[in-house]
C-alpha positions as CSV (number, residue, x, y, z in Angstrom):
1,X,-124.4,-35.9,46.5
2,X,-123.2,-38.7,44.3
3,X,-123.0,-42.3,45.7
4,X,-120.7,-44.9,44.1
5,X,-120.9,-48.6,45.1
6,X,-118.5,-51.5,44.7
7,X,-117.4,-51.9,41.1
8,X,-118.7,-48.6,39.8
9,X,-116.6,-45.8,38.3
10,X,-115.8,-42.2,39.4
11,X,-114.7,-40.2,36.4
12,X,-112.6,-37.1,37.2
13,X,-110.5,-34.5,35.4
14,X,-107.1,-32.9,36.3
15,X,-107.0,-29.3,35.1
16,X,-103.6,-27.6,34.6
17,X,-102.7,-23.9,34.6
18,X,-101.6,-24.1,31.0
19,X,-101.2,-26.5,28.1
20,X,-98.8,-29.3,29.0
21,X,-97.4,-32.5,27.7
22,X,-96.5,-35.6,29.8
23,X,-93.9,-38.2,29.0
24,X,-95.6,-40.8,31.3
25,X,-99.0,-41.4,33.0
26,X,-99.8,-39.7,36.2
27,X,-100.7,-41.7,39.4
28,X,-103.6,-40.2,41.3
29,X,-104.3,-41.5,44.8
30,X,-107.6,-41.0,46.6
31,X,-108.4,-41.2,50.3
32,X,-110.6,-44.3,50.4
33,X,-109.3,-46.4,53.3
34,X,-107.5,-46.2,56.6
35,X,-105.1,-49.0,55.6
36,X,-104.8,-48.8,51.8
37,X,-105.9,-45.9,49.6
38,X,-107.1,-46.5,46.1
39,X,-105.2,-45.0,43.1
40,X,-105.6,-44.9,39.4
41,X,-103.9,-43.3,36.4
42,X,-104.3,-40.2,34.1
43,X,-105.0,-40.6,31.3
44,X,-107.7,-43.3,31.7
45,X,-106.2,-46.6,32.6
46,X,-107.0,-50.2,33.7
47,X,-109.4,-51.5,34.8
48,X,-111.6,-48.8,33.3
49,X,-109.9,-49.2,29.9
50,X,-107.5,-51.8,28.5
51,X,-103.7,-51.5,28.8
52,X,-103.4,-51.0,25.0
53,X,-105.9,-48.1,25.0
54,X,-104.2,-46.6,28.0
55,X,-100.8,-46.7,26.3
56,X,-102.2,-45.0,23.2
57,X,-103.7,-42.2,25.4
58,X,-100.2,-41.7,27.0
59,X,-98.5,-41.6,23.6
60,X,-101.0,-39.0,22.4
61,X,-100.5,-36.8,25.4
62,X,-96.7,-37.0,25.0
63,X,-97.1,-35.5,21.5
64,X,-100.0,-33.2,22.0
65,X,-100.3,-30.6,24.7
66,X,-103.6,-30.5,26.7
67,X,-105.0,-28.2,29.3
68,X,-106.7,-31.1,31.1
69,X,-106.8,-34.9,31.2
70,X,-109.3,-37.3,32.6
71,X,-109.0,-40.5,34.6
72,X,-111.4,-43.1,36.1
73,X,-111.3,-44.4,39.6
74,X,-112.9,-47.9,39.9
75,X,-114.3,-48.6,43.4
76,X,-112.8,-51.8,44.8
77,X,-113.6,-53.8,47.9
78,X,-112.8,-51.9,51.1
79,X,-113.0,-48.5,49.6
80,X,-115.0,-46.0,51.7
81,X,-115.2,-42.3,51.9
82,X,-118.1,-39.9,52.8
83,X,-116.5,-37.1,50.7
84,X,-113.9,-38.4,48.2
85,X,-110.8,-36.3,47.8
86,X,-107.4,-36.6,46.0
87,X,-104.5,-37.2,48.3
88,X,-101.7,-36.9,45.8
89,X,-100.6,-36.7,42.2
90,X,-97.3,-38.1,41.0
91,X,-95.5,-39.2,37.9
92,X,-92.4,-41.2,36.9
93,X,-91.9,-39.0,33.9
94,X,-92.1,-35.2,33.4
95,X,-94.8,-32.7,32.6
96,X,-93.7,-29.7,30.6
97,X,-95.2,-26.6,29.0
98,X,-94.5,-25.2,25.5
99,X,-91.3,-23.5,26.8
100,X,-90.0,-26.8,28.2
101,X,-90.5,-25.8,31.9
102,X,-91.0,-28.9,34.0
103,X,-93.8,-29.1,36.5
104,X,-92.5,-29.5,40.0
105,X,-95.4,-28.7,42.3
106,X,-98.2,-31.3,42.2
107,X,-100.1,-29.8,45.0
108,X,-103.8,-29.3,44.3
109,X,-104.7,-25.7,45.2
110,X,-106.9,-25.1,48.2
111,X,-110.6,-25.1,47.2
112,X,-110.0,-27.0,44.0
113,X,-109.9,-30.6,45.2
114,X,-112.7,-33.0,44.3
115,X,-114.3,-32.7,47.7
116,X,-114.5,-29.0,47.3
117,X,-116.7,-29.1,44.2
118,X,-118.6,-32.4,44.6
119,X,-119.6,-34.7,47.5
120,X,-118.9,-38.2,46.2
121,X,-119.7,-40.9,48.7
122,X,-117.7,-44.0,48.0
123,X,-118.8,-47.3,49.4
124,X,-116.9,-50.4,48.4
125,X,-118.0,-52.3,51.6
126,X,-120.6,-55.0,51.3
127,X,-123.1,-55.5,54.1
128,X,-122.1,-58.2,56.6
129,X,-122.9,-59.4,60.1
130,X,-120.7,-58.0,62.9
131,X,-122.2,-59.9,65.9
132,X,-125.1,-61.9,67.2
133,X,-126.4,-61.4,70.7
134,X,-129.3,-62.5,72.9
135,X,-131.4,-61.3,75.8
136,X,-131.1,-63.0,78.2
137,X,-127.6,-64.1,77.5
138,X,-127.1,-66.6,80.4
139,X,-130.1,-68.8,80.8
140,X,-131.4,-72.4,80.6
141,X,-134.6,-72.1,78.5
142,X,-137.4,-74.5,79.0
143,X,-140.7,-75.1,77.1
144,X,-142.4,-71.8,76.0
145,X,-139.7,-69.6,77.4
146,X,-138.3,-66.9,75.1
147,X,-135.0,-65.2,74.1
148,X,-134.6,-62.1,71.9
149,X,-131.9,-62.8,69.3
150,X,-130.3,-59.7,67.6
151,X,-128.2,-59.9,64.4
152,X,-126.1,-56.7,64.0
153,X,-124.9,-55.5,60.6
154,X,-121.9,-53.3,59.8
155,X,-124.1,-50.5,58.4
156,X,-127.7,-49.5,57.6
157,X,-129.3,-52.1,55.3
158,X,-132.6,-53.1,53.8
159,X,-133.9,-56.6,53.3
160,X,-135.3,-57.1,49.9
161,X,-136.3,-60.6,51.0
162,X,-136.6,-62.1,54.5
163,X,-133.6,-63.5,56.3
164,X,-134.1,-67.1,57.5
165,X,-131.9,-68.7,60.1
166,X,-131.9,-72.0,62.0
167,X,-130.9,-72.6,65.6
168,X,-128.9,-75.6,66.9
169,X,-131.8,-76.4,69.2
170,X,-133.9,-77.6,66.3
171,X,-131.9,-78.8,63.3
172,X,-135.0,-80.2,61.6
173,X,-137.0,-77.0,61.8
174,X,-137.7,-75.0,58.7
175,X,-136.1,-71.9,60.2
176,X,-137.0,-68.6,61.7
177,X,-137.9,-65.7,59.4
178,X,-136.9,-62.0,59.8
179,X,-138.5,-59.7,57.2
180,X,-137.5,-56.2,58.6
181,X,-134.6,-54.6,60.4
182,X,-134.6,-51.9,63.0
183,X,-132.1,-49.1,63.8
184,X,-129.3,-49.9,66.3
185,X,-126.0,-48.7,67.5
186,X,-122.8,-50.7,67.1
187,X,-119.9,-50.9,69.6
188,X,-118.3,-47.7,68.0
189,X,-121.5,-45.7,68.5
190,X,-122.4,-45.7,64.8
191,X,-125.9,-46.3,63.4
192,X,-126.4,-49.8,62.0
193,X,-129.3,-52.1,61.2
194,X,-130.3,-55.0,63.5
195,X,-132.4,-58.0,62.5
196,X,-134.3,-59.2,65.6
197,X,-136.3,-62.3,66.4
198,X,-138.0,-63.6,69.6
199,X,-137.3,-67.3,69.8
200,X,-139.8,-69.3,71.8
201,X,-138.8,-72.8,72.9
202,X,-141.0,-75.5,71.4
203,X,-141.6,-79.1,72.3
204,X,-138.6,-81.2,71.5
205,X,-136.0,-78.3,71.2
206,X,-132.7,-79.2,72.8
207,X,-129.2,-77.7,73.1
208,X,-127.0,-78.8,76.0
209,X,-124.1,-76.5,75.0
210,X,-124.3,-72.8,74.0
211,X,-127.1,-72.1,71.5
212,X,-125.9,-71.0,68.1
213,X,-127.1,-70.2,64.6
214,X,-126.5,-73.3,62.5
215,X,-127.4,-71.8,59.1
216,X,-128.5,-68.4,57.8
217,X,-130.1,-67.6,54.4
218,X,-130.1,-64.1,53.0
219,X,-131.5,-63.8,49.4
220,X,-130.9,-60.0,49.1
221,X,-129.5,-57.6,51.6
222,X,-128.6,-54.1,50.3
223,X,-126.9,-51.0,51.9
224,X,-127.7,-47.4,51.2
225,X,-125.3,-47.4,48.2
226,X,-127.1,-50.5,46.8
227,X,-124.2,-52.9,47.4
228,X,-126.0,-56.2,47.6
229,X,-125.1,-59.6,49.2
230,X,-127.0,-62.8,48.7
231,X,-125.3,-64.8,51.5
232,X,-124.3,-64.1,55.1
233,X,-122.2,-65.8,57.7
234,X,-121.9,-65.2,61.4
235,X,-118.4,-63.8,62.3
236,X,-115.8,-65.8,64.3
237,X,-115.6,-64.6,67.9
238,X,-119.0,-62.8,67.6
239,X,-121.3,-65.7,67.0
240,X,-124.4,-66.2,69.3
241,X,-122.5,-68.9,71.1
242,X,-119.6,-66.5,71.7
243,X,-121.8,-63.8,73.3
244,X,-124.3,-65.9,75.2
245,X,-124.5,-69.3,77.0
246,X,-128.1,-70.1,76.4
247,X,-129.1,-73.8,76.7
248,X,-132.4,-75.3,75.7
249,X,-134.2,-78.2,77.4
250,X,-137.8,-79.3,77.1
251,X,-137.5,-82.9,78.4
252,X,-138.6,-83.7,82.0
253,X,-136.1,-85.5,84.2
254,X,-137.3,-89.0,85.0
255,X,-136.2,-91.7,87.5
256,X,-133.7,-94.2,86.0
257,X,-133.2,-96.4,88.9
258,X,-133.3,-96.5,92.7
259,X,-130.3,-98.0,94.5
260,X,-128.9,-98.5,98.0
261,X,-125.4,-99.0,99.3
262,X,-126.8,-101.6,101.8
263,X,-126.1,-105.2,100.9
264,X,-128.7,-107.9,100.6
265,X,-129.7,-108.9,104.1
266,X,-132.2,-108.6,107.0
267,X,-132.5,-105.3,108.9
268,X,-134.0,-104.8,112.3
269,X,-135.4,-101.9,114.3
270,X,-133.1,-98.9,114.2
271,X,-131.2,-99.9,111.1
272,X,-130.5,-97.2,108.5
273,X,-130.8,-98.0,104.8
274,X,-129.7,-95.2,102.4
275,X,-132.0,-95.0,99.4
276,X,-130.6,-93.1,96.3
277,X,-132.9,-92.0,93.4
278,X,-131.0,-91.4,90.1
279,X,-132.4,-89.1,87.3
280,X,-131.9,-89.1,83.6
281,X,-133.0,-86.7,80.8
282,X,-136.2,-88.5,79.6
283,X,-136.7,-92.2,79.2
284,X,-133.8,-92.6,76.7
285,X,-131.6,-89.9,78.1
286,X,-128.3,-89.7,80.0
287,X,-127.8,-88.6,83.6
288,X,-129.3,-85.2,84.2
289,X,-128.7,-82.6,86.8
290,X,-131.7,-81.7,89.0
291,X,-132.2,-78.9,91.4
292,X,-134.4,-78.3,94.5
293,X,-135.8,-75.0,95.6
294,X,-134.9,-73.7,99.0
295,X,-138.1,-74.8,100.6
296,X,-138.5,-78.1,98.7
297,X,-138.5,-81.5,100.3
298,X,-139.2,-85.0,99.2
299,X,-140.5,-88.2,100.8
300,X,-139.6,-91.7,99.6
301,X,-142.4,-94.1,100.6
302,X,-141.2,-97.6,101.5
303,X,-143.5,-100.6,101.1
304,X,-143.7,-104.3,100.2
305,X,-146.2,-106.5,98.4
306,X,-148.3,-108.7,100.5
307,X,-150.0,-109.0,97.9
308,X,-150.8,-105.3,97.9
309,X,-148.3,-102.6,98.8
310,X,-148.3,-101.9,102.5
311,X,-146.7,-98.7,103.9
312,X,-143.5,-99.6,105.7
313,X,-141.9,-96.2,106.5
314,X,-140.3,-93.2,104.8
315,X,-137.1,-91.6,103.9
316,X,-136.8,-87.9,103.3
317,X,-134.5,-85.7,101.3
318,X,-134.1,-81.9,101.0
319,X,-131.0,-81.5,98.9
320,X,-129.5,-82.9,95.7
321,X,-126.4,-85.1,96.0
322,X,-123.0,-83.7,95.1
323,X,-123.1,-85.4,91.7
324,X,-126.2,-83.3,90.8
325,X,-127.9,-86.3,89.3
326,X,-129.6,-87.9,92.3
327,X,-131.2,-87.4,95.7
328,X,-130.7,-89.7,98.8
329,X,-132.8,-90.3,101.8
330,X,-132.1,-92.5,104.8
331,X,-134.8,-95.0,105.8
332,X,-134.6,-95.9,109.4
333,X,-136.4,-99.1,110.3
334,X,-139.2,-98.5,112.9
335,X,-140.8,-100.9,115.3
336,X,-144.1,-100.3,113.6
337,X,-142.8,-101.3,110.1
338,X,-144.1,-104.5,108.5
339,X,-141.8,-107.4,108.2
340,X,-140.8,-108.4,104.7
341,X,-138.6,-107.5,101.7
342,X,-139.1,-103.9,100.8
343,X,-139.4,-101.8,97.7
344,X,-140.1,-98.1,96.9
345,X,-143.8,-97.6,96.6
346,X,-143.8,-93.9,95.6
347,X,-142.0,-90.6,95.8
348,X,-143.6,-87.3,96.6
349,X,-142.1,-83.8,96.4
350,X,-143.3,-80.5,97.6
351,X,-141.8,-77.2,96.2
352,X,-139.6,-76.8,93.1
353,X,-137.8,-79.9,91.9
354,X,-136.6,-79.4,88.3
355,X,-133.8,-79.6,85.9
356,X,-131.5,-76.6,85.1
357,X,-134.0,-75.3,82.6
358,X,-137.0,-75.5,85.0
359,X,-138.7,-78.6,83.6
360,X,-140.4,-80.4,86.5
361,X,-138.9,-83.7,87.6
362,X,-141.2,-86.7,87.1
363,X,-140.9,-88.7,90.3
364,X,-143.0,-91.7,89.1
365,X,-141.3,-95.0,90.1
366,X,-143.4,-97.1,87.6
367,X,-140.5,-97.6,85.1
368,X,-137.6,-97.5,87.6
369,X,-135.3,-100.4,88.5
370,X,-135.4,-100.7,92.3
371,X,-132.6,-102.3,94.3
372,X,-131.3,-104.3,91.3
373,X,-129.8,-107.6,92.4
374,X,-130.5,-107.0,96.0
375,X,-133.1,-108.1,98.5
376,X,-133.5,-105.8,101.4
377,X,-135.6,-107.4,104.2
378,X,-137.1,-105.8,107.3
379,X,-137.7,-107.9,110.5
380,X,-138.9,-106.0,113.6
381,X,-140.7,-109.0,115.3
382,X,-139.1,-109.6,118.7
383,X,-138.2,-113.2,119.5
C-alpha cells in the first residue's frame, strides 16, 4: 500500500511490447475524481519537470527508440482514489516501431494496469468540516444546562493540537477546547471523525437567536494521508445555527412596571380595576416573554400607605397575556377594603413562572413603577 497526499508525486512507467519512437508526448489519464480525472504526460512533464526539460525528453524519444517511458502524476486538490488506475492513453502524434508500423491500440492489457501491480491510495482532499450539530437541537438553555455540540469532518482525522471554538452566547470567553476526536458516521454512511464538546451555560451567557460558532481555531488537523490544514470554517447551510435552534438565557425576568387601563378616579364597592404586570429581561433589558406552568397561579396584593401598607384586597392571575410579556389580574373592590389611594404591595406566585429558558421570574415590586401618572382611589364608606 502506497499513500500519496496533496502535492506529492506518483512516478509510473509505460512498457511497450517492443522498441518504439514517438513523435509527440503521450497523455495519460488516471481515475482520480468523479467530476474531473487528473492527467499527465509521458515522458515526464510539468509540473514535475519544466517545459524545456519535457520538450527535450520528447525530442530524444522521437529520435531514439525505447521499450518503456516514465511519467509523473502530481496529486492536485480534489484527487481521490483508493486504488489508482490508468483510464486512458492517447497521443496527438504517432508511435512507431523499427519497421514503421504505427501503434493503433492504446488499451492496457488486462492484469497490467497500475492497480493490478500496486495499491496506490491518492488523497488530494484536505480535512474540512462538513456539519455542526447539537443535542438537544431545539431548546432554550438556562444557567448550568448543557448541550452536546458535535463537529463532523469529511474523513478520519487526528488533532495534533486542540481545536478551540467560541460560541455566540459568550463573545468575550476564551473559547472551548477539544483535544481529541471520536469515530462517527456521516450522512453517506462513511466513517469520519467527530470533535465533540459538552457546553454548559455559565452566568451571563446569552443568545436570543440560534446559537452558532463565532470563531474556530485549528492549529493542526491531519488526515490518514497526512494532508494537514491549519484553519477551519463551518460550512454554509450546515452551521450549528442551521441544524439547531438553541437559545441561551441566564437573566431572570423582572418587573418593569405595573399599569392599569382604569383612569385616575375614585372607585366604590364592586368596581373592577385591571392590574397589568409587565416583565423585562433583567433590570436593563427589553420586554421578555414569560410562561406559567399548568398549575401555577399568582396573587397581586393591593394596599395603601397609612403610613404603613395596609392590605386592601387582591387580584389573581393564572395565565400570561397574549403579548407574552405580562400578566393581568382584576382587582374587585370589596366592602371590607380600606379607603384611600391604592398601590401594589407585593406579588406572590405558586408553581412554575419563568422565561422561555426556565429562569424564574423575579416578582419583587421594589423597583417597579406603579400606576405611573394615575391616582386610583378606593372609597367604600357609605354615606
